[in-house]
N, C-alpha and C positions, 0 to 999 in steps of 0.2 A: 463712446466715440463711434460715429457712423462709419460703416465699412465703405472703403473706397471702391468705386466701380472698376471692374477688371478692364485693362487696356486690351483692345483687339490686337491680335497677332497677325502679321502679314509676312509670308515667306516670299522673298524676292529672288527669282531664279534668272540669272543672266551671266553668260561667260565673258561679257565685255566688262572689265573692271571699272572703267570710268563711268559707264552707263549704270552699272549696278550701284556704285557709290552715290550717284546723283539721285536715283530713285529712292535709295535708303534715306537720304537726307530729307527728301520731300515728305516721305511717309513719317519719319521721326518728328519733323517739325509740325506735323498735323496731329501728333499725339499717339501714334501707333507704335507697338513693340515690333521690331523688325528682326527677322532671321534672314540669312542669305545663303545661296548656293550657286556654284558656278557650273554644275553639270546636272544632267537629268537624273542620274542614279543617286547623287547626293541629295537632290530635291526629294526623291521618293523616300529615302531614309529619314530625312528631317520631318517630312510630312507625317509619316507613321509615328515617329517618336513624339513630336510636339503638337500635332493636330492643330495647325494654324487656322484662323478663321477665313483667310483669303490667301490665295497664291497668285502672285504676279509672275506669269510664266512666259519667258521669251520662247519663240518657236524654234529658232535656230540655235542649237546647243552642240557641243563638240562630241558627245557620245550618242545620245538618242534624241530624237526631235521632241519639241514641246507637245506635238500631237500624240506621240507615243507615251510621254509622261502623263498626259491627261487621261489617256485610255487606261493606263495602269492604275491611276488614282481612282477612277470610277469602278474598276474591277475589284478593288480591295474594299471590303466592308468597313474597314477602319478609317479609310480616307474618302469614301465615296461621297460624303455630304459636304466636303470642303468646297467653297466657292473658288472657281478658277477663272482668271482673266489672262487671255493670251495677249502678248505684245510682240510687234515685229517691225523692223525697218526694211526687211527684205520681202517677206510674203505679204504684200499689201493689196493684191488684186481681190475682187469680190469672191472668186472661186476659192481662194485660200481662206478668206473669212468664213465662208460657208463650211469649208472642210473642218475648220476649228470648232465652230459652233455645233455642227452636226456630230463632231467627235466627243462632245461633252462639256465644252467650255461654256461659261456663263456670260462672257463678254470678250470683245476683241478690239484692241486699240492698235492703230498703226502709228509708227513713229515718223516724224516727230509729233509729240502731243504736248499740250500745255499742262503744267503741274495741276492746275485747277480741274482739268478734265480727268486726270488720273485719280485725284482725291474724290471727285464726285462719283466716279465709277466704283471705287472701293466702297464708298458709303452706300451706294445703291446695292452692291452685292451683300454688304453687311445687313442692310434692312431685309433683303430677300432671305438671307440665311436665318435671321431672327424670326421672321414670319414662318419659315419652314419648321424651325425648332418648336415654336409655339403650336403649330398645327400637329406635329408629331406628339407633343406632350398632351394636347387635347385628345388626340386619337387614342393614346394609351389610357388616358383617364376614362374615356367612353368605353373602351374595351373592359377595363376593370369594373366600371359601373354596371355594364351589361352582365359580366360574370357574377357579380354580387346579386343582381336582379334575378338571374336564373337560379342561383342558390336559394334565394328567398322564396321564389315561386315553388321550387321543389319542396322546401321545408313547409311552406304554407299548405301545399297539397297533402303532404303527409299528415299534418296536424288536422286538416279538415276531413281527410278520408277515414281516420280512426273513428271519430264519432259517427260519421255517416255509415260506416260498416256495421256498427252496433244497431243503429236505427233500421237499416235495411234488412238485417237478419231478423230483428224483432217483428218487422212487418211481415216477413215470410211466415213466421209462426202464427201471427194473427190471421193471416189469410187461410191457413189450414183449419183454424178454429172459426168457421163461418158463424158470424153473429146473426141472431134473429132480430136484433134491434136495428131498424132501418137507419136511425140517426147515427148509431155507433158504426155501422157498416160504411156510412157516408164519410164519417170522420177518418176511418181507416183508409178510404180511397184518397182523401185529401192528403193525408200524411205520405202515402205511397207516391202520389204524383209529384208532390213538392220535393220529396227526397230525391226522386229520380231526376227532377229538373236541376236541383242543386248539384247533384253528382255530375250531370252533363256540363254545367257551367265550369266546374272545377277542371274537368277533362279538357274542355275547349280552351280554357285559359292556358293550361300547360302545353297543349298541342300547338297553339299559335306561337308560343315561345320556342318550342322545338323546331317548328317550321321555319321561322325567321333565321334560325341558326343552321338549317339543313340537317337536323338531327333525327328526323322522322324516318323510320325504316319499315318496310312491309314484310310480314311473315307470310310468304306466298305459298299457296297450295290450290288445287282445283276446288272451286267454290260454286255452289248452285245459287245464282242470283235470285231465283224464284223462292228458294227456301229462306234466304236472308231477308228478302222483302216481306215474306209471310210473317216472319218473326217480328220484324219492325212494326208491321200493321197490327198484329195482335196486341202489342204493347201500347201503340199510340191510339188505336180505335177508341177505347174508353175516354181518353183525354180529348180527342177531337169531338166525340159525340157529347161529352159533358159541356161543351161550349155551344151546344145547340146546332152543330153543323152536321152535314151528311158526308160520310166518307165512302166514296165509290172506288172500288179497286177491280181492275181487270188484269189478271195474271195468266200466263200461258199454262197449259196443262203439263207440258213437258218441262223439265228443268233446263235452264240456260246456264251453261258452264263457262267459267273463265278462270284464268290464273290470277289469284288475288288474295288479299287479306280480308277474311270474313268480318273481323272486328272493325276494320277501317271502312269497309263497304257499308256495314250496318250504321256506322257513324254518318256517312254520306246520306243514306236514305232517311235516317232519323232527322237530320238537320233540315232536309228539304220538305218532308211531310209536316214536321212540327212548325217550320216557318210558314208554310201555307196556311195552317190552322191559326197561327198566331196573328197573321195579318188579314184574317177573314172574320168579319162580324156576323155575317149570315150567308147561308147558301151552301155550297158544296166544295169539297176538296176531292179531286179526281186523280187517281194514280193508275197509270197504264204501263205495263211492261211487256215488250214484244221483241221479236227478232227481225232485223233487216239484213238482207244479203245472204249469201251462202258461201260455203267453203272458206277460203282465206280472207274474204271480205266481210264475213258474218260479224254482226255486232248486235249487242243488246241495247235497246232504247228504252229509257225510263222517262215518262212524262208526268210531271206533277203540276196540276193546274188548279187554280182556285178562283173564287168569285169575290176576292177581297179588295183591299184598298188600292191595289195597283201600284205601279211605279212611274213617277214622272219621267218623261223622255230624257231630261237633262241628267237624271240620276242613274239611268239604266246602264250607261257604259262603265260606271264605277261600282256596280253592285257587288262585285267579287273582291273589291279592295278592302284592306283591313279597316275595321271600325265603320264601314259604310252601312247605313240603315235607311230604309224607306220611311220609317217614322222618326222624325227629328223634332217632334213637338216637345215643349218643356215638360209635360207631364209624363212622357216616356211610358205611356200606358201599355205598350207592346212588350216592354222588357227586353232582355238580351244584352249581349256585349258588342254586337256588331262584328263578330269574328267567325260565325258559323259558315257563311258562304265562302270566306277565304279558305277555310279548312276544306270545304267541299271541292272547290276548284283545284287546290293543291293535291288532294288525295285522288281525285279523278284523273288528273294528269299523270300522277305516279303510276296509275294502272293503265296508262296508255290511251286514255279516253279524253273526252271533251265535255264541257257543260256550257249551256247558253241560257240566257234569260230574255223573255219577251213580255211586253205588256202594252195594252192599248192606251195606257195613261191612267190618271187618277180615277178610281172607282171602276176601272175596267178589268180588275183581276190581273193575275200574273201566271206565267208558265215557265217552268224550268225543265230543260231537256238534257239528259245525260246519255252519252253514247260510250259504250265500253266494248273492246274487242273480245270476241268469244273464242274459245278453244276450238281447233279443228276437230273434226269427227273422230280421228284416230287417237286423240288424246283425252276424249271424254271418259270419265270413270264409269265402270260397269257396276250397276247397282246389285248388291247381294241380298238386299232385304234385311240385313242385320240391324240397320239403323231403325227399323220399325219395332224392334224388340225392346222391352224394358229390361235393361241389364242391371238394374239396381238390386243389390243384395246387402244383407246386414254385414257390417264390417267392424273390426276392432280398430278404433281411430284414436290417435293421440292429438290433442289440440294444445298447442303452446302459444299463449297469448297473454301479454301483460296488462292489457286494458280489461278491467273487470266486467264492464258492461258488454263489451264485444265478446269476451270469453263466455259469459253466462248465456247470452242470446244465441251464440253459435252452438254451444253445447245443447241447448234445448231444441234447436232446430234439427241437429243431427240425431238426437235421441227420438225426436218425433218421426224421423224417417226410418227408425228401427235400428240405428247403429249403436254399438257399445262405445262410450266415450270416456276417456281419461283426460284430465286437464292439468296443465302446468302453467305457472305464472311467470317463469323465467327459464332461461336456457339450460342452466344446470339441472333444475328439477325435470325439465323435459327429457334430457339425456338419461337421467336416472330412471324415469318412468318407462322410457322406450326399452331400456335394457331389462327392466323388471317384468313388464307386461307383454313384450313382443307384439306391438300393434302391427296391423297390415298396412296402415297408412297414417302419415303424420301431417297435420296442417300446422305450419310453423310461421309465426310472425317474424319479420326480419328485424324490426327495431326493438329487440329485447334488451333488458338491462343485463350487464355483466357479459354473459356469453350470447352474442347476437345470433340471428337466424342462420347466417352463413357458417358460423363456427359450429352451430348445432348440426347443420347438414353434413359438414365435413367429418365431424366426430362420429355421427351415426353411420355414414358410409364406411368409415374405417373400422368400426366395431360391430356393425350389424350386417353390412353388405348391401347388395343390390336388391334383395327381395323386398325391402321396405320401400314403399312408394312415398315420395316426399313432395309436398305441395307448399310453395312459398306464398305467404300473404303479406303484401307490402303496400304502403301508401305511396311508394315511388313507382311510377309506371313508365319510365323512359327506357329506351332500348338498352342502355348501359346496365340498368338494374336487372333487366331480363337476362342479359348475357352473364352477369355476375352470379345470378341465382343458378343458372345451368352449370356454370363452372364449379360452383360450390357443391353440386350433387343433386339439386332439385330436379324433379321430373317436369314440373309445371310451375309457372309463375303467374299468380293472380293478383291483379291490382284492386285494392280496396276502393270503394265498397263493392263487395262481390254480391251480385244478385243471386238469390237462392236458386233460380233456375240454372244459372251458369255453374254454380257449385255442384248441383245435383248432376249435371251433365259431365262435369270433370270426374266426379267420384264414380260415375257409371262407366267411364271409359278407361279408368286406371286399373 
């Protein structure tokens, strides 16, 4: 048997008994379930208890006015969504109607009114309430879908980063064993470039998800832009030149310092230079870094210019929007996800800077200009020269990793650097080996079976103390994962895949 539709409930509030009875009969004859109240306070109690769909509320009541009743209904989360219709035979001037509607009422009828006008208004309010309920339901569904999407992306990144970590570590080993075979060396280069490209796509995909949710955080400290750009160019130069392009770079001799996140700035520079090369078939990619202004107005200016395909004038204003791309042809020969420039703009703005794009049109190349505020002279770090020293030394290292390929490749790389390495494939074994061999440093994967990485860290901190340096290795790279690692006792949190150069630098600094 089909379920009968629920009758809409109307609360009729009026202190005039005859008027209240008449309105009750009109509503009941139209098929509504009716509640009634003679005072404002009684109306508030009935509204919170029964949650009617509509309240027909007379303005003039013996205790508190209908205006006050409406204000209290709107202030109470339990009754705020109920549709309210003011009625009055006394307050009929336009200013009183405006007062009622501005105070939160959805409709205002002056008496006398026709029964058909009352019913039509009630039906209109019910349609409005139904539409609002559907909109709220849809909003809740979208929020839930967005949450599930974020969970899926985080899990996807974790699953992708584990095999990428093993591949990238293996590449680091192959690089140290320079091959005399030209073809083999070329294959190594291809593997390295494509692995780095895949790792970047994974990072960009996750970053754009975090940006849309406002979840990106900067780990700020004094950063030398000159040094960051040098590192980016050293990585990208082989990639650019392998495409038959010339990479020209003009950097200042002195470092340009700002307060920022070195990793995020590297991401900005990498996206801009890589984009310039990707959209250039022949010619030159030019990178200029210099200072403009002095003292409080000093800023670093980065210009990345190419001789590539250019940007049509109609697409230029939207180049920094999500999924916008200069190459929209079916073959998608340029690749990419169309999110790199969105990340660039967001990260530059988070550093207090700006980024602009210019182009003469199709075939005329493009230029991107980033401006970032520099630190005042009294806040510039003084160089001690310590960073020029190679601080690497042989260490006793414990590696706790459940992925066999990642464990094996990481162990071989660490041993190639001269370290003594003990390995464990789960958290319990890792804790046991740490207590038995007393390593100086432990590299611990977070996603371990049984005892996870956070539990391993807390256990080792409790049983070994602070002298053991702990490094977290995780496929999760969001700020929450970073903070959770620090709370668990880790000294450093590294997101997979970890480049060998970054791992070496961390080991040297701990």
